[in-house]
N, C-alpha and C positions, 0 to 999 in steps of 0.2 A: 366287520368281525374284528379286530383286537380291540375297539373299545368292550364288546361285550364277552370278549376270554379275558380280557383287567377285570371286571364285573365277577366274570364267575371265580377267577386265582381270588380276585379278594375276599370274597363271600366264603370260600374254600378255606382260606386262613382263618378269619375269623369264629367260623366254626371247629376247627381244631383247638381257638385257643379257647373255646366253651369252657375246654373238660372233661369227665368223664362224669355222666347223668348220676345223680342222688350225693356228688359234693357239700359239704354246707358251707355259704359263700364266705369268700376271704382265704380259703384255701389254697396253701400255695404252688402249684406245677410247676415243679424245676426239669428245664430240659436236660436230660442225661447227657448230652452232649457241649451244656457249655461251658466257660470257660469259669474256674473255681474262682469263686468272691475274693476280691481285694479291696483294701478300705485304705483311702486317703486322705485325711485331714488338716483344712486349714482355718487354722483360729488367726484371727486380725481386727487392727482395728487402726486408725487412724496415722501412726507411727510406729505401730508393729505386726508382724508375722511371722505364726509360726506353722512348721509341716511338719506332721508327722506320717509315720507309714504303719498303722495299724493291722494286725496281729487278732486281737481280741475285741468283739465288741463292748462291753462290759469296761473298757479304757475310757470310751467315750464320757463316762458322766463328769471322769475326776477333770473332764477336759474342755468341757463345752462353756462352762461361766467364763473362763479366765480372762475374754475376751468378749467386745463389743458384737463379734457375729464370727459364726462357724458354718463353712463349705464342708461335709463328706459325701466327699466322693467316689463311689461304689462303683467298681471295675471288675464283671464279670459275676452271672448269675448263678452259679452252680453249685452253691451249696446251703441247703433250703434251712439246715437248724441256724446259721449264723446271719441268712436274711430274716426269719420270724422274728431271733432275739433282737436285731437293730429295728425291725417295724415296731417291738414292746420298747424299748429303751428311747427311743426318738416322737412314741408316740403316732407315731404315722396310722393311719387309716387302711383296715384288715382290705375292707374293696378297692383302695387305691394301691393297695401293695402288691393286692393281686394282679392286678392291670401293669404295675411296673414290672412284676417280674415272667407275665406272658407277653410272647414277644408278636409284633404284628398288628400291635394297636392302632387303631384311628386316632390320628394326634388330636387333641382335644384337650379341654381343660374344662378339673373339678371343680366346685369353689364346697371345701366342708368348714367347718367351726371351726377347727384346731390349726386347719393349712390350706392351702392351695396344691391341686395336681396337677402339672401340663405331663402330657405326653406330644414329642415333637420326632421327627423323622431325621435324624443325619445322613447326607449326601456322601458318594466318595464313585468315583471310578478305576476300577481297577480291571481292568480288558474291558468289561461292562460295567454298567452301573450299578452297586451297592447300600441298601437303605438300613441304616438302623439305628434303634428303636432307644430314647435318650428319656426318663423320666425324670419330673425334676417337682420335689415337693418344698414349698417354703414357707416359712413363719415367722416373727420379730425373732432377729436375731441367728435364725438356722436356714440353711437350705441343707436339700441334700437331692445327690443326682444318682440314677442306676443305669448301668448299658452294660450291653452283653461282653465290651472288650474287643470289639474287631481291632485290627491295627489301623492306628491315627484319625483320630476322632477330632471332631471341631470346637473343642471346646479348649487345645491347648494355649489361644490369642487370650483366653478370659485366666487361663493361670499366669499367664507371662506379665501379664498386667496386675494382677496381684503381687507378684515375687518383686516386681516394679517400682511399683505402687502409684503409677502414673493412672492420671485420672482420676473421676469421684468413684473409684471402687469399691476402695478402702474406708474411704467417709460416708458411704450410702447407706442405704440397709439393706438386708434382707430382699426383699422388692427388686431394687435395682440388678444387685447381682441375680435374678431369676431372670430380668428383663435383658440381662449381660449374655446368657446363657444362650437365651431365646435370638437375641439377636445376633451370636457367632453365629448358628445354626443356619439362620435367614443367611448372613455372608456370605455363606462355605458354598450357599447352591451355585454364585455368582460365578465362580472359577470353573464347576464343573460342567453346566451353562454355557461356561466360553469355551472350554474343549469340547463341548458337545457338537458348537456350532462351528469349530473348525472340523472336524471329524464328517457335517455333513457337506460344506465346503467340498472337502473334495470328493467324495463322493457324490453330489451332485457335478462335476469335475467327469468325473471317469464316466457318468451315466451318457451328460450331454455329448460329449466325447468320443462315446462308443468303448469304454476299455475296460467297463468293471466287468466284461464277462459273463459266464454266468451266474457269477457270485453275488451278481447286483440285486435280487430278486431279496437272496438271505441278507444281506447287508442293511437292506433299506430297513424290512423287514426288526430287523434287533434292533435298529433305531427307533424306527414304531414305539415297540417292544417299552425298550429302556424309557425314550419319553413317556408312554404313559405310566410307567413307575415312577417319574420323577412326580409325573399330576396327583396322584393319588399320594404323595408323602404332603406338595406344596397347598393344594386348593383347601381343605383342612385344616391344614395349618395356620391358612387366611382367620379362616372362621374362628378358631382357635383364639386365635389372636384378637381378634376379634370382643370375644368374649370377655375375655382379659379388659379391655378399655371397659369397658360398661359397668368392672366391679369397681367398687369404688370403697369396698370393708378392705381388703387384703394386700393395696397397691397407696402408695401417696400420690398425690396430683400433679409431685413434679414429674414422675415414672408415667403417669398416663403421658407425657411430651414425647417421650424417647418412644413409647410402644405405639405413638403413631407414627413416627419414623419408618419403625422395624415392618408398621402393617403396609407400607408404602410400598415397601421394597419386596413384601409379600406380591402385593398387586404385580407389581415389575416382573418377578418372576413367574406368574400364571400366565401374565401375555407373551414373556420370550416362550414360555415353553408351548404354549398355541402357534407360538407362530413355528418355532421348530416343527409342532407336530404337522401343518399345514405346509410347509417344507419337506418333508416328508411322505407324506400326501400325494403331492405332486411327483415328486422324486420317480413314484412309484409310475405313475400315468404318462410320464416321458418316459420311464424304462420302455411299456407296454405299448407303447407306441412304435418307441422305436424300434421294437421285436418286433412290431406287425411289419413298421415299414422295412425292413430289410427282408422281411418272409416275403411282402409283396413286391421287392426286387429281385431276388429267389424268382417266387413265382415267373415275374413278366418277363426274364430270360429264359426259362425253359419253355412259356408260352411263343416266342419268338422264334426258337432254334422248332420248337415242332410246329410253328404256322409254315416255315420257309420249309420244312422237311415236309408236308403235305403236297404240294406237289410235285416234289424230287416223284416221291412215290407212288403217283399219279401218274408220271410219265415211264416210270419202272415198270409199271403195272400193267402199260397202254400193249408197251415194248415184248411184255414178256409172254401176253397172249399167245396161244399157237394155233396161228393161223395158216394154212397150207398156202402158199405164194403161187402151189400147181393149178390149182382150181379156180383163180381168180387174178386177174392183172389189181384188183384194189384190196388184195387180204397183203395190207403192207408193203406193198414193193419197196420200203426203203431197207429191207429186210436183206434182200437181194444187194444191194449197192456198195458200195468198195468200203465208202466210206462212213459208211449207219453208224458201225459204233461210235467214233469220235462226233459225228451227228451228234448221236444222244446224249456223250458226256456234257459236248460244250449244250444243247442245251439246255442240260438241266443245272449248269455254273449259271449259264443267262440268266435262268429264273432266281436261284439262288442270290445270283449277284442283285438283280434287279429289289428282290423282295428289301433286302437288305438297305437299300439305298432307300428305299421306299420309305422304310419304319425309320431309317434316321432323319431323311428330311421332313418326317411326321413327327418329330422327336420321341419316341418310343425305344428307340435306341439311341444310346451316348445323347451328346447336347443339341443334338439337331441344326 
């Protein structure tokens, strides 16, 4: 059920991003609730780095050629005119820019003559799993990233490495920087899944020990939904990295070696997500089984009580019949007996005690 619901939600998002019918290809449709567009530029070489906060797209023209490599980091997709101007100045393909501005695109790689276009999803946990689209353009000497500006992204480790000059990120080309961004996104899934695994352990302990209560089903369903969201982001990401591995026109041979390791990490993520989904499904089965077991215990107790009261009701019914003892000595002579009432109560008590002892000996009541 959850799998089919996830597919329906995914198709709904894809149809929503198709835009209004009749629009020309490459037309940008900006979300009115999107964050205003802000741009940051990193220009760097092996021994130097410049970082600029840009307010005007045209200011890029005088800064791009000053160093060997430039990274244009765009945060917020709410300014349509600025994004269109950015695409013209940097030579981004209109169809790729349209997909970059539209949210909830499927992770993919598209190869153009001018550049390579990558879409990935960044994951974070803020109460629930949150996914944010990251679009990456790269060509020799230039990398462009676009995201919608959710608080905290997965790219800060790459920015930190650039500022500190660690590794080979300043000396390599644009393809290596693009790989570093994709690798940072993939690596960011691991702490998310680690935290998710801890939540599943707590939930499993609560379900097994019977402490989850009435919220167990809702918590398990939320966990399965979040895992499905993560799987929808990771599974096509692995395929996208596979497309990059088969591309020889935009990536250097050495970058392929690093991408292969990134692809292995994506495969590991898929294995972890599938394992957690199986754990969540088993938790739902355990929860339903425990609920059924508790219901059976309640029904067993009620059945034992009813079984004990059946003979008592029979005895009370027999002694409650209106026989006239003056007509015949066989018409319940004990009604005229002085100890008739204590005898009836004692008979009921003895019958009930005998049934309780019998049920206990059979193991139907208590430990047996």
